[in-house]
C-alpha positions as CSV (number, residue, x, y, z in Angstrom):
1,M,141.7,135.7,234.3
2,G,143.3,139.0,233.4
3,I,146.7,138.9,231.7
4,K,149.1,141.8,231.9
5,A,151.1,142.5,228.7
6,F,154.6,144.0,228.8
7,Y,156.4,144.8,225.6
8,F,160.1,144.9,224.9
9,I,161.1,146.2,221.5
10,S,164.6,146.0,220.1
11,S,166.1,146.4,216.6
12,F,166.3,142.6,216.3
13,A,162.9,141.4,217.4
14,I,159.7,142.2,219.2
15,L,159.3,140.0,222.2
16,I,155.9,140.1,223.9
17,F,155.7,138.1,227.1
18,T,152.5,137.6,229.0
19,F,152.4,136.7,232.7
20,L,149.6,135.3,234.6
21,D,148.3,137.7,237.2
22,L,149.7,136.8,240.6
23,T,146.4,137.5,242.1
24,Y,145.1,134.3,240.6
25,S,148.3,132.1,240.6
26,S,151.5,131.9,242.4
27,N,153.2,130.2,239.5
28,L,154.8,132.6,237.0
29,K,154.4,131.4,233.4
30,A,155.7,133.1,230.3
31,K,154.3,132.7,226.8
32,N,155.6,134.3,223.5
33,I,152.5,135.5,221.6
34,T,154.2,137.1,218.6
35,D,154.1,134.0,216.5
36,D,152.4,134.7,213.2
37,L,150.8,138.0,214.4
38,D,150.0,140.4,211.6
39,P,152.1,143.6,211.8
40,E,149.0,145.7,212.4
41,T,148.1,143.6,215.3
42,I,151.6,144.3,216.8
43,Q,151.1,148.0,216.1
44,W,147.8,147.9,217.9
45,L,149.4,146.1,220.9
46,Q,152.1,148.8,221.0
47,R,149.5,151.5,221.2
48,V,147.6,149.5,223.9
49,N,150.8,149.2,225.9
50,S,151.4,153.0,225.6
51,A,147.9,153.6,226.9
52,G,148.5,151.3,229.9
53,G,146.0,148.8,228.6
54,I,145.5,145.1,229.3
55,V,144.4,142.5,226.8
56,S,144.1,138.8,227.0
57,D,145.6,136.2,224.7
58,S,142.1,135.3,223.4
59,I,141.3,138.9,222.5
60,I,144.7,139.3,220.8
61,S,144.0,136.2,218.8
62,A,140.5,137.4,217.9
63,V,141.7,140.8,216.7
64,D,144.6,139.2,214.8
65,D,142.1,136.9,213.0
66,Y,139.9,139.9,212.2
67,I,142.8,141.9,210.7
68,K,143.9,138.9,208.6
69,E,140.3,138.3,207.5
70,I,139.8,141.8,206.1
71,K,143.1,141.5,204.3
72,G,142.0,138.3,202.7
73,L,144.6,136.2,204.5
74,K,142.3,134.1,206.6
75,F,138.7,132.6,206.2
76,Q,138.4,134.3,202.8
77,S,140.6,135.7,200.0
78,I,139.3,139.2,199.3
79,N,141.3,142.2,200.6
80,I,139.1,145.1,201.7
81,R,141.7,146.6,204.1
82,E,142.2,149.8,202.1
83,N,138.4,150.7,202.5
84,I,138.8,150.9,206.2
85,L,140.3,154.1,207.6
86,R,139.5,153.9,211.3
87,E,138.0,151.2,213.5
88,N,137.6,150.6,217.2
89,W,136.0,147.5,218.6
90,F,136.6,148.4,222.3
91,C,138.8,145.4,223.0
92,G,140.6,144.7,226.3
93,D,140.3,146.4,229.6
94,F,139.0,150.0,230.1
95,N,142.3,151.6,229.1
96,A,142.7,149.4,226.1
97,A,139.1,150.0,224.9
98,F,140.0,153.5,223.7
99,V,142.7,152.3,221.4
100,P,141.5,151.8,217.8
101,V,142.4,148.6,216.1
102,I,142.8,150.5,212.7
103,I,143.9,154.1,212.4
104,N,144.7,154.6,208.7
105,S,144.2,153.0,205.3
106,D,147.5,151.3,204.7
107,G,148.8,150.0,208.0
108,S,151.5,152.6,208.3
109,G,152.4,154.4,211.5
110,A,150.4,157.5,210.6
111,A,147.0,158.1,212.1
112,F,143.8,159.5,210.7
113,G,142.8,161.3,213.8
114,N,144.1,160.5,217.3
115,F,146.3,157.5,218.0
116,T,143.8,156.7,220.8
117,D,140.2,157.8,221.1
118,S,139.9,160.5,223.7
119,N,137.7,159.5,226.6
120,R,135.2,162.2,227.7
121,N,133.7,161.3,231.1
122,F,133.3,157.5,230.7
123,T,134.1,155.5,233.8
124,P,134.9,151.8,234.2
125,D,131.4,151.3,235.3
126,N,130.2,152.1,231.8
127,F,132.3,149.4,230.1
128,T,132.4,145.6,229.9
129,D,135.1,143.9,227.7
130,T,133.3,140.7,226.8
131,G,129.9,139.2,226.9
132,K,126.5,139.8,225.2
133,Y,126.1,143.2,226.9
134,S,129.7,144.3,226.5
135,G,131.0,147.6,225.0
136,L,130.6,151.2,226.0
137,R,127.3,152.7,227.0
138,G,126.8,156.4,227.4
139,N,124.7,158.1,230.1
140,G,122.9,160.4,227.7
141,I,124.3,163.4,229.6
142,N,128.0,164.1,229.1
143,Q,129.9,161.0,228.0
144,Y,131.4,160.5,224.6
145,I,134.5,159.7,222.6
146,A,136.5,162.2,220.5
147,T,138.2,160.4,217.6
148,G,140.2,163.3,216.2
149,F,139.0,162.1,212.7
150,R,138.2,165.3,210.7
151,P,136.7,164.3,207.3
152,F,137.7,167.6,205.6
153,S,141.4,167.1,206.6
154,I,141.7,163.5,205.3
155,P,142.1,163.3,201.5
156,E,141.8,159.5,201.6
157,F,138.3,159.9,202.9
158,P,136.2,160.4,199.7
159,L,133.4,162.9,199.5
160,N,131.1,160.7,197.5
161,E,132.2,157.2,198.5
162,S,132.2,157.1,202.3
163,Y,130.6,155.0,205.1
164,F,129.8,155.1,208.8
165,M,129.2,151.9,210.6
166,I,128.3,151.0,214.3
167,Y,127.7,147.8,216.1
168,S,124.9,148.3,218.6
169,M,124.1,146.0,221.6
170,T,120.8,147.7,222.5
171,D,117.4,147.8,221.0
172,S,115.8,150.9,222.5
173,A,115.1,154.4,221.1
174,D,117.7,157.0,221.7
175,A,117.8,160.7,221.0
176,G,121.6,160.5,220.7
177,R,123.7,160.4,217.6
178,S,127.3,160.0,216.6
179,G,129.3,162.1,214.2
180,C,129.9,165.7,213.4
181,R,128.7,168.9,211.7
182,G,131.3,171.4,210.5
183,S,131.5,175.1,210.0
184,F,130.3,174.8,206.4
185,G,127.0,173.3,207.5
186,S,127.6,169.8,206.1
187,G,127.5,166.9,208.4
188,F,128.6,163.3,208.8
189,Y,126.5,161.5,211.4
190,I,123.9,158.9,212.2
191,Y,121.1,158.6,214.7
192,P,121.0,154.8,215.2
193,K,117.3,154.9,216.3
194,Y,115.6,158.1,217.2
195,L,112.6,158.4,219.5
196,N,110.1,158.1,216.7
197,G,111.6,154.7,215.7
198,N,113.4,155.8,212.6
199,S,117.1,156.0,211.9
200,Y,118.6,159.2,210.4
201,S,121.9,159.8,208.7
202,T,123.8,162.6,207.0
203,L,126.9,161.7,205.0
204,H,128.8,164.7,203.7
205,S,125.6,166.7,203.2
206,S,123.4,169.2,204.8
207,V,120.3,167.0,204.3
208,E,119.2,164.1,206.6
209,T,117.9,160.9,205.1
210,Q,115.4,158.7,207.0
211,S,115.4,154.9,207.3
212,S,113.0,152.7,209.1
213,F,115.1,150.6,211.4
214,Q,112.7,148.5,213.5
215,S,115.7,147.1,215.4
216,I,119.2,148.3,215.9
217,K,120.9,145.4,217.6
218,G,124.0,144.4,215.7
219,Y,125.7,145.7,212.5
220,I,124.4,149.0,211.2
221,L,125.9,150.6,208.1
222,H,125.2,153.9,206.3
223,Q,127.2,154.6,203.1
224,R,127.2,157.1,200.3
225,T,127.6,155.5,196.9
226,G,127.7,158.6,194.7
227,N,127.1,162.3,194.8
228,Q,123.3,161.6,195.1
229,I,122.7,158.3,196.8
230,V,122.9,157.2,200.4
231,K,122.1,153.6,201.4
232,A,121.4,152.1,204.8
233,Y,121.9,148.5,205.8
234,Y,120.9,146.4,208.8
235,L,122.9,143.3,209.2
236,L,123.4,142.0,205.6
237,D,120.2,143.6,204.2
238,Q,119.7,146.9,202.5
239,I,116.9,148.7,204.2
240,N,116.8,152.0,202.4
241,S,118.1,154.0,199.5
242,S,117.7,157.8,199.7
243,Q,118.6,160.7,197.6
244,N,120.4,163.8,198.7
245,N,123.4,165.6,197.2
246,S,126.8,165.7,198.8
247,T,128.1,169.2,199.6
248,T,131.4,169.1,201.4
249,K,133.1,167.2,204.1
250,P,132.8,168.6,207.6
251,D,135.9,170.2,209.2
252,K,135.1,169.0,212.8
253,E,136.2,165.7,214.4
254,I,133.8,162.8,214.7
255,Y,132.4,162.0,218.1
256,I,131.1,158.6,219.1
257,C,128.1,158.5,221.6
258,A,127.6,162.2,221.0
259,F,127.3,164.7,218.2
260,N,130.0,167.3,217.5
261,N,127.9,170.3,216.4
262,N,130.6,172.6,215.1
263,G,132.7,172.2,218.2
264,N,129.9,171.7,220.8
265,A,129.1,168.2,222.1
266,T,125.4,167.6,222.0
267,S,122.9,164.8,221.5
268,F,124.5,162.4,223.9
269,S,123.7,158.8,223.4
270,T,122.5,156.0,225.6
271,T,123.1,153.2,223.0
272,R,125.6,150.6,224.0
273,Y,128.3,150.5,221.3
274,S,130.5,147.5,220.7
275,G,132.4,149.3,218.0
276,Y,132.5,151.7,215.1
277,S,134.1,151.8,211.6
278,I,134.7,154.7,209.2
279,G,136.0,154.5,205.7
280,K,135.5,154.3,201.9
281,S,132.2,152.8,200.7
282,F,132.1,149.1,200.3
283,S,131.1,147.3,197.1
284,N,128.4,144.6,197.7
285,Q,131.1,142.0,197.8
286,A,133.3,143.9,200.2
287,R,130.4,144.8,202.4
288,V,129.6,141.1,202.9
289,V,133.3,140.4,203.7
290,H,133.3,143.2,206.3
291,Y,130.0,142.0,207.8
292,N,131.2,138.5,208.2
293,A,134.5,139.5,209.7
294,V,132.9,141.8,212.2
295,Q,130.3,139.1,213.2
296,R,133.1,136.6,213.6
297,L,135.0,139.0,215.9
298,M,132.0,139.8,217.9
299,S,131.3,136.1,218.4
300,K,134.8,135.6,219.7
301,L,134.4,138.5,222.1
302,G,131.2,137.0,223.4
303,R,129.2,139.8,221.9
304,K,126.6,137.9,220.0
305,M,123.3,139.7,219.8
306,P,120.8,138.6,222.4
307,D,118.6,135.9,221.1
308,S,115.7,137.4,219.3
309,D,112.4,137.1,220.9
310,Q,109.5,135.5,219.1
311,T,107.6,138.3,217.4
312,E,103.9,138.0,216.9
313,I,102.3,139.7,213.9
314,T,98.6,139.6,213.0
315,S,97.0,139.7,209.5
316,K,94.1,141.9,208.5
317,L,90.7,140.3,208.9
318,M,90.4,137.7,206.1
319,T,88.6,134.6,204.8
320,F,90.0,131.6,202.9
321,T,88.6,128.6,201.0
322,G,91.5,126.1,201.0
323,K,91.8,123.5,203.7
324,D,95.7,123.3,203.8
325,L,98.0,126.2,204.8
326,T,101.3,125.9,203.0
327,V,104.2,128.3,203.4
328,N,107.5,129.2,201.7
329,Y,110.0,130.0,204.4
330,R,113.6,129.8,205.7
331,T,114.9,129.9,209.3
332,R,118.3,130.7,210.6
333,G,120.0,129.1,213.6
334,S,117.4,128.4,216.2
335,G,114.8,130.4,214.5
336,S,111.2,129.2,214.0
337,I,107.8,130.2,212.7
338,R,104.4,129.3,214.2
339,F,100.9,130.1,213.0
340,G,97.6,130.5,214.7
341,F,94.1,131.9,214.3
342,K,91.9,134.4,216.2
343,D,88.2,135.0,215.6
344,I,86.6,138.2,214.5
345,N,86.6,139.4,218.1
346,G,90.3,138.7,218.6
347,N,89.8,135.5,220.6
348,V,92.3,132.7,220.1
349,L,90.7,129.7,218.4
350,S,91.0,126.6,220.6
351,G,93.2,124.0,218.9
352,Y,94.5,126.5,216.4
353,S,96.6,128.8,218.5
354,A,100.3,129.4,217.8
355,D,101.1,127.3,220.9
356,D,99.2,124.4,219.3
357,C,101.2,124.8,216.0
358,I,104.1,122.5,215.3
359,P,107.0,124.9,214.9
360,L,108.6,125.2,211.4
361,S,112.3,125.3,211.1
362,G,114.5,124.7,208.0
363,D,114.4,125.9,204.4
364,E,111.4,124.7,202.4
365,F,109.5,126.1,199.4
366,S,106.2,124.4,200.2
367,R,105.5,123.1,203.8
368,K,102.1,122.2,205.1
369,V,101.4,123.7,208.5
370,S,100.1,121.4,211.2
371,W,98.7,121.9,214.7
372,S,98.4,119.4,217.5
373,S,94.9,118.5,216.1
374,G,96.2,118.1,212.5
375,S,96.5,120.2,209.4
376,D,92.9,120.2,208.0
377,L,91.3,123.6,208.2
378,S,88.0,122.7,206.5
379,T,86.0,123.8,209.5
380,L,87.4,127.3,209.2
381,V,86.7,127.9,205.5
382,N,84.7,131.1,204.8
383,T,85.0,132.2,208.4
384,P,86.3,135.7,209.1
385,L,89.5,135.3,211.0
386,Y,92.9,136.8,211.9
387,L,96.0,134.9,211.1
388,T,98.7,135.2,213.7
389,I,102.4,134.5,212.9
390,E,105.0,134.1,215.6
391,I,108.4,134.4,213.9
392,S,112.1,134.6,215.0
393,D,115.3,134.5,213.0
394,A,113.4,133.6,209.9
395,D,112.2,134.7,206.5
396,L,108.6,134.1,205.4
397,F,108.1,134.5,201.7
398,S,104.5,133.4,201.0
399,I,101.5,131.6,202.3
400,Q,98.7,129.8,200.5
401,F,95.5,128.1,201.6
402,K,95.5,125.2,199.1
403,E,93.0,122.4,198.3
404,Q,89.8,124.4,197.8
405,A,87.0,123.2,200.0
406,A,84.3,125.8,199.1
407,Q,83.6,128.8,196.9
408,T,84.4,132.2,198.3
409,D,81.5,133.8,200.2
410,S,81.6,137.4,199.0
411,T,79.1,138.5,201.6
412,L,81.4,138.0,204.5
413,P,83.7,140.8,205.9
414,G,87.4,140.7,205.5
415,F,90.0,140.3,202.7
416,K,89.0,137.4,200.4
417,I,92.1,135.2,200.1
418,G,90.4,132.2,198.6
419,T,93.2,129.8,197.5
420,Y,95.4,132.5,196.0
421,K,99.1,132.6,197.1
422,Q,99.8,135.7,199.3
423,F,103.0,137.6,199.1
424,F,104.3,140.4,201.5
425,A,105.7,143.0,199.1
426,D,102.8,145.3,200.1
427,S,100.9,145.8,203.4
428,L,97.4,144.6,202.2
429,L,97.4,141.4,204.3
430,I,100.1,142.1,206.8
431,G,100.8,145.7,208.1
432,S,104.0,147.1,209.6
433,Y,105.4,145.8,212.8
434,P,108.2,147.3,214.9
435,S,110.4,144.2,214.9
436,V,109.6,142.7,211.5
437,F,111.3,143.7,208.2
438,R,109.8,143.6,204.7
439,I,113.0,142.7,202.8
440,M,113.7,142.5,199.1
441,H,116.1,139.6,198.3
442,N,118.6,139.9,195.5
443,P,119.3,137.1,193.0
444,M,122.8,135.6,192.9
445,K,124.7,136.3,189.7
446,M,126.7,133.6,188.0
447,P,130.2,135.1,187.8
448,E,130.6,134.6,184.0
449,P,128.3,135.3,181.1
450,V,126.3,132.3,179.7
451,I,126.4,133.7,176.2
452,S,129.2,135.9,174.9
453,P,129.8,137.3,171.3
454,E,132.3,134.8,170.1
455,E,131.5,134.2,166.4
456,E,132.5,136.7,163.8
457,W,128.9,137.5,162.9
458,E,128.2,138.4,166.5
459,G,130.7,141.3,166.6
460,N,131.2,142.5,170.1
461,L,127.6,143.2,171.0
462,L,124.7,140.9,171.9
463,I,121.6,143.0,172.7
464,T,118.4,142.0,174.4
465,T,115.2,142.0,172.4
466,Y,113.1,142.0,175.6
467,S,111.7,138.6,174.4
468,N,110.6,136.0,176.8
469,V,112.8,132.9,177.0
470,S,110.6,130.0,175.7
471,Y,110.7,126.3,176.6
472,S,109.6,124.0,173.7
473,K,110.8,121.5,171.2
474,S,114.2,122.1,169.6
475,I,114.2,123.0,166.0
476,E,117.2,120.7,165.5
477,Q,116.6,117.7,167.8
478,E,113.9,115.7,169.4
479,R,114.2,117.3,172.8
480,M,112.8,120.2,174.9
481,V,115.0,123.2,175.1
482,Y,115.1,126.8,176.3
483,K,115.0,129.4,173.4
484,M,116.4,132.9,173.3
485,W,116.1,135.6,170.7
486,L,118.8,138.4,170.7
487,R,120.3,140.9,168.3
488,A,123.9,140.9,167.2
489,V,125.7,143.9,165.8
490,N,128.0,143.3,162.9
491,S,129.1,144.8,159.6
492,Y,125.5,144.4,158.3
493,G,124.1,146.3,161.3
494,R,121.7,144.7,163.9
495,V,120.6,141.2,163.0
496,P,118.4,138.8,164.9
497,V,120.1,135.7,166.3
498,Y,118.6,132.6,167.9
499,Y,120.0,130.3,170.6
500,E,119.0,127.1,172.4
501,S,119.9,125.4,175.6
502,A,119.0,122.1,177.2
503,D,119.7,123.2,180.8
504,G,119.4,127.0,180.6
505,I,123.1,127.5,181.3
506,N,125.0,126.0,178.3
507,W,123.7,127.6,175.1
508,T,124.2,126.6,171.4
509,R,123.9,128.4,168.1
510,P,121.7,126.3,165.8
511,V,122.6,126.5,162.2
512,L,119.6,128.1,160.5
513,E,121.0,128.6,157.0
514,Q,118.9,131.7,156.4
515,F,121.4,134.5,156.2
516,K,124.6,134.6,154.3
517,Y,127.4,136.2,156.3
518,N,130.8,136.5,154.6
519,N,129.6,134.0,152.0
520,S,128.5,131.4,154.6
521,M,125.0,130.3,155.7
522,E,126.5,128.4,158.6
523,N,125.3,130.7,161.4
524,N,122.3,131.3,163.7
525,I,121.2,134.5,162.1
526,M,117.5,134.7,161.3
527,S,116.2,136.2,158.1
528,D,115.9,139.9,158.5
529,A,113.1,140.0,155.9
530,P,110.3,141.3,158.2
531,Y,112.1,144.5,159.1
532,P,115.5,145.9,159.7
533,G,117.2,146.0,163.1
534,G,116.3,142.7,164.8
535,L,113.4,140.9,166.4
536,Y,111.6,142.4,169.4
537,T,109.4,141.0,172.2
538,V,108.9,137.5,171.0
539,V,106.2,135.6,172.8
540,D,105.5,131.8,172.6
541,D,101.7,131.9,172.7
542,S,101.1,128.1,172.4
543,L,99.3,127.8,175.7
544,Y,96.5,130.3,174.8
545,N,96.3,130.3,171.0
546,Q,95.0,126.9,170.0
547,T,93.2,127.9,166.8
548,D,95.9,129.3,164.5
549,S,99.3,127.4,164.6
550,T,100.7,129.9,162.1
551,R,100.6,132.6,164.8
552,R,102.0,130.5,167.7
553,Y,104.9,132.9,168.0
554,K,104.1,136.6,168.1
555,S,106.3,139.7,168.0
556,V,105.7,143.4,168.6
557,Y,108.2,145.9,167.3
558,N,108.7,149.5,166.4
559,T,109.8,151.4,163.3
560,H,111.0,154.9,163.4
561,P,110.5,156.5,159.9
562,N,111.2,160.0,161.0
563,P,112.5,160.2,164.6
564,P,111.0,161.0,167.0
565,Q,108.1,159.3,165.3
566,S,107.6,155.7,166.4
567,H,105.2,153.2,164.8
568,L,104.0,150.0,166.4
569,N,104.1,146.9,164.3
570,V,103.4,143.2,164.8
571,S,104.5,139.9,163.1
572,F,103.7,136.2,163.4
573,S,105.6,132.9,163.1
574,Y,104.7,129.2,163.3
575,D,108.2,128.2,164.5
576,G,109.9,131.3,166.0
577,I,112.3,131.4,163.1
578,N,110.4,132.3,160.0
579,W,108.4,135.5,160.5
580,V,105.6,137.2,158.5
581,P,104.8,140.8,159.2
582,Y,101.1,141.7,159.6
583,A,99.8,143.2,156.3
584,G,98.1,146.1,158.1
585,N,101.2,147.4,159.8
586,P,101.7,149.8,161.5
587,V,98.9,148.9,164.0
588,R,99.5,152.2,165.9
589,N,101.0,155.4,164.7
590,I,102.1,156.9,167.9
591,G,105.1,156.4,170.1
592,E,105.3,153.0,171.7
593,D,108.7,151.6,172.2
594,L,110.4,148.8,174.2
595,S,107.7,146.4,175.4
596,S,106.7,143.5,177.5
597,S,103.7,141.6,176.3
598,G,101.7,138.4,176.8
599,W,98.4,136.7,177.4
600,N,96.7,137.5,180.7
601,P,94.2,134.7,181.7
602,I,92.5,136.9,184.3
603,L,91.7,139.7,181.8
604,G,91.2,137.3,178.9
605,K,93.3,139.7,176.8
606,Y,96.9,140.3,175.7
607,L,98.5,142.7,178.2
608,G,101.4,144.9,177.2
609,Y,103.6,147.3,179.0
610,F,105.3,149.7,176.5
611,R,107.5,152.7,177.0
612,D,105.2,155.6,176.3
613,S,107.2,156.9,173.4
614,L,110.6,157.2,172.0
615,A,112.8,159.3,174.3
616,I,109.9,159.7,176.9
617,R,110.9,157.2,179.5
618,N,107.6,156.3,181.2
619,I,105.7,153.0,181.3
620,G,102.3,152.7,179.7
621,R,99.7,149.9,179.8
622,Y,98.0,148.5,176.8
623,V,95.5,145.7,176.1
624,S,94.5,143.7,173.0
625,D,92.1,141.0,172.1
626,D,94.0,139.8,169.0
627,W,97.6,141.1,169.3
628,I,96.8,143.5,166.5
629,N,94.5,146.2,167.9
630,W,96.0,147.6,171.0
631,T,94.2,150.0,173.4
632,Y,96.2,152.4,175.5
633,T,94.8,152.4,179.1
634,G,97.2,155.0,180.6
635,T,100.6,155.7,182.0
636,I,101.2,153.6,185.1
637,L,104.8,154.5,186.0
638,R,106.7,157.8,185.7
639,P,109.6,159.1,187.8
640,D,108.4,161.0,190.8
641,A,109.8,163.2,193.7
642,N,111.2,160.1,195.5
643,D,113.4,159.2,192.5
644,I,116.8,160.6,192.1
645,P,116.5,163.6,189.7
646,K,116.7,162.8,186.0
647,T,115.7,159.2,186.5
648,G,114.2,157.5,183.5
649,Y,112.3,154.2,183.2
650,Y,113.8,152.4,180.2
651,N,111.5,149.4,180.0
652,M,109.6,147.0,182.3
653,Q,109.2,143.2,182.0
654,V,106.2,141.9,183.9
655,L,105.8,138.4,185.3
656,F,102.2,137.4,185.9
657,K,102.2,134.5,188.4
658,D,99.8,133.3,191.1
659,S,97.4,136.2,190.1
660,V,99.9,138.9,191.0
661,Y,102.3,141.0,188.9
662,W,106.1,141.3,189.4
663,G,107.7,144.1,187.5
664,F,111.4,144.2,186.5
665,L,112.0,147.9,185.8
666,G,114.9,149.2,183.8
667,H,116.1,152.2,185.9
668,F,118.1,154.6,183.8
669,Q,120.1,157.0,185.9
670,M,121.4,160.2,184.2
671,N,123.5,163.0,185.7
672,A,121.9,166.0,187.4
673,N,121.7,167.9,184.0
674,A,120.1,164.9,182.1
675,D,123.1,164.9,179.7
676,E,122.8,162.1,177.2
677,D,126.6,162.6,176.7
678,P,128.1,164.0,179.9
679,P,131.6,165.2,179.5
680,N,132.9,163.8,182.8
681,P,130.5,161.1,183.9
682,T,130.6,159.9,187.5
683,R,130.4,156.2,188.5
684,T,126.6,156.3,188.5
685,D,125.9,158.6,185.6
686,N,124.2,157.0,182.6
687,T,124.0,153.6,184.2
688,V,121.1,151.2,184.1
689,F,120.0,148.7,186.8
690,I,116.9,146.6,187.4
691,E,114.3,147.4,190.1
692,L,111.7,145.1,191.5
693,L,108.0,146.1,191.6
694,F,104.8,144.4,192.8
695,S,101.2,144.8,192.0
696,R,97.9,143.0,192.6
697,D,96.1,144.6,189.6
698,G,98.8,145.3,187.1
699,I,98.2,149.0,187.4
700,N,99.2,150.1,190.8
701,F,102.8,149.0,191.5
702,T,104.7,149.0,194.8
703,R,108.4,149.7,194.5
704,C,110.2,147.0,196.4
705,G,113.4,147.5,198.3
706,N,113.0,151.2,198.6
707,R,113.8,151.7,194.9
708,S,117.2,150.1,195.3
709,A,118.6,147.7,192.7
710,F,117.1,144.2,192.6
711,L,119.7,143.3,189.9
712,N,122.5,145.7,189.8
713,Y,125.3,146.4,187.4
714,G,128.7,144.9,188.4
715,E,131.7,146.2,190.1
716,L,133.9,148.5,188.1
717,G,136.0,146.5,185.7
718,E,133.6,143.6,185.6
719,W,132.0,142.5,182.3
720,D,128.6,144.1,183.3
721,D,129.8,147.1,185.2
722,Q,127.7,149.9,183.6
723,M,124.3,148.6,182.4
724,V,122.0,145.6,182.9
725,Y,118.8,145.1,181.0
726,T,116.2,142.4,181.3
727,I,115.9,139.5,178.8
728,G,112.3,138.5,179.2
729,I,110.6,137.4,182.4
730,P,112.2,135.0,184.9
731,V,112.1,131.3,183.9
732,I,111.2,128.6,186.5
733,V,113.8,125.9,186.6
734,G,113.2,123.5,189.5
735,N,112.9,125.5,192.7
736,E,114.6,128.5,191.2
737,F,113.9,131.5,189.0
738,Y,116.5,131.9,186.3
739,I,116.7,135.6,185.5
740,Y,118.5,136.4,182.2
741,Y,120.0,139.8,181.7
742,N,122.0,141.8,179.2
743,G,125.2,143.2,180.7
744,F,127.3,146.1,179.2
745,N,130.8,147.4,180.1
746,F,130.0,150.9,178.8
747,K,127.6,153.7,179.7
748,H,124.4,154.7,178.0
749,M,125.9,157.5,176.0
750,W,126.1,158.6,172.4
751,N,129.9,158.6,172.7
752,P,130.7,156.3,175.7
753,I,134.0,156.6,177.6
754,P,136.3,153.6,177.2
755,P,135.5,150.6,179.4
756,A,137.3,150.4,182.7
757,D,138.8,147.0,181.9
758,G,140.8,148.5,179.0
759,G,139.2,146.3,176.4
760,P,136.6,146.9,173.7
761,M,133.0,147.9,174.4
762,K,131.1,144.6,174.7
763,S,127.8,143.2,175.9
764,H,127.0,139.6,177.0
765,V,124.1,137.6,178.4
766,G,124.3,136.9,182.1
767,L,122.2,134.7,184.5
768,A,121.1,135.4,188.0
769,K,119.3,132.9,190.2
770,I,116.9,133.2,193.1
771,G,114.6,130.8,194.9
772,I,111.1,130.5,193.4
773,D,108.8,133.2,194.9
774,R,111.6,134.5,197.1
775,F,111.6,138.1,195.9
776,V,110.4,139.6,199.2
777,S,110.0,138.3,202.7
778,L,108.7,139.2,206.1
779,S,111.8,138.7,208.2
780,A,112.7,138.8,211.9
781,F,116.2,138.6,213.4
């Protein structure tokens, strides 16, 4: 029932009494609801009262919980309040709905914009306070909200670190947008979902960026994270990362449900809004806090998104040779996945339809699919078919037809799957569908490094050698261990150091007694006899080289006699500790540099991905029969028009698994002038993060996640807040990939600025984890 709130304020206390509406009850009851309310909740209620609004106890409680959550006072401990400058979740009755919950950055009495949103032509018929279809919906003709929030006039609203977020309750195309464009030509606005199915945004720029939002129900966030980068998010997932330069903040107020085009209301919306938020860009951690708080608030308001419908997608025509279909998947809530088959003419196969399939729900890395008739697909082997997938609230990471029942018949039409595992990072098997996302998933970093420079001979810097982490017998004990080769920087220069771990998390420093440091041999420094500067790209070749045990471990490295000259060299070892350089070095006399190499069983050759040459940051491909004679096959990756200007590719580690290639690309971002030593670097200048790439042939790579970071540098002030580099390829541990990386607290510059944490320049080894084969999914919500 409705509850009318009257407020009496004195210098001694704020007493808020609520009375049951006499329409519903003849018994007057009073209740004090000021107990434990956050001061900003009370301020909001005062504004609601001034607007003649009505709110219920349950809504007051929901809003108060939300305010406390974003302050880190309830449900979680991280305070993100200062990021939020203005928010309205349209709470209470029609009059209260136009009163923002938050109007500034610090909870003071001042307002960024109007104290209440100005209603332009909405009527009570356009609004519902609670329920799955609640919120404000425009008529697409003349209805909108004027916030009074003028970006140009608000110093607390940064030019290069700003966001615009809406919560949508509809899933239809809409020619409307929200935001503004000022007299300088720059804009701050979003089209949630335009008629062509895409979302567009402009954040303090004169250039629109495009994102493919198949659905717009729920939490939608666009934010600028630098003077060049704009990122779009749907729910918790990053959908796109686009490049355009910020110009200036617009000097006109932001409209909601319409566009303020330099003072003229246009582009009226028909989207049903359940709220909006404007503020300073969120870090990844803060964004998750905000998302969870908003979702919790919407749930309490009864504004959960309508349950997603089962979406059917269909593969390209294909054949397979395995009798069991196994999948790697994860569902959410009441989500499920079902599979079926259609023949070459599109007819559903009797007994193998999606309706016959036993629904999958849960979280499993390998689940055999069954139908009412069983799981055996032997009768369908080498038959051209379409695979149908019905999916809701789920992530599908891979499928595989296992247990080979026949050889592939190459004469048949369709994509020949055989028994190979199929991933969804490209559209070769599954094309694009309006309500299904192709999402890149990020690994979870461990909060602290797993190896830090602690011994005097390690100095402050441990640096990657791009060597693969090996798993073999310990050099000290009768047990299997993980092995890692790094470089330490001390008073002797760069020296190679060796580490071991029984579990991949806790690492030791075996005493090698090979290098005297400060008159002691008690250290893990390897002999630097082969060459100065450390060991590069170590590969344990025991699986493929059975004929020469003295060359079980291989290394490829560069020498630079007269920069920019770069010579390629190789060396060999029987134990990974004692190395012998090849007598015929250098094996190439032109500029290969940082590399990723290893045996490829499909090619029957060693395959290497080397940086094309010193200071030319492209990726080249090389092959060799013997690790000594390398043939260059061409440049496979170079920055293009879709990259942010002055991007460089520092190196790329390549994981070959299940006959596909996953690339982990070092993305080096310079400033607009390509300064190696910028005088006043911005947050993103001269930083390095890791992208994820996918290829079926090792030559043509798909950039996953719209070129966004797969493994990003940390938040400012953290130990890895400026650069992250790969340390070999991911290592399989149980049902997880362990991804080791080298984190730095200073920029890639000749003369780096001091670290943000106020301490010395340091680098460590970090660990991030992700479920095995869970890099990219087909996802429905």
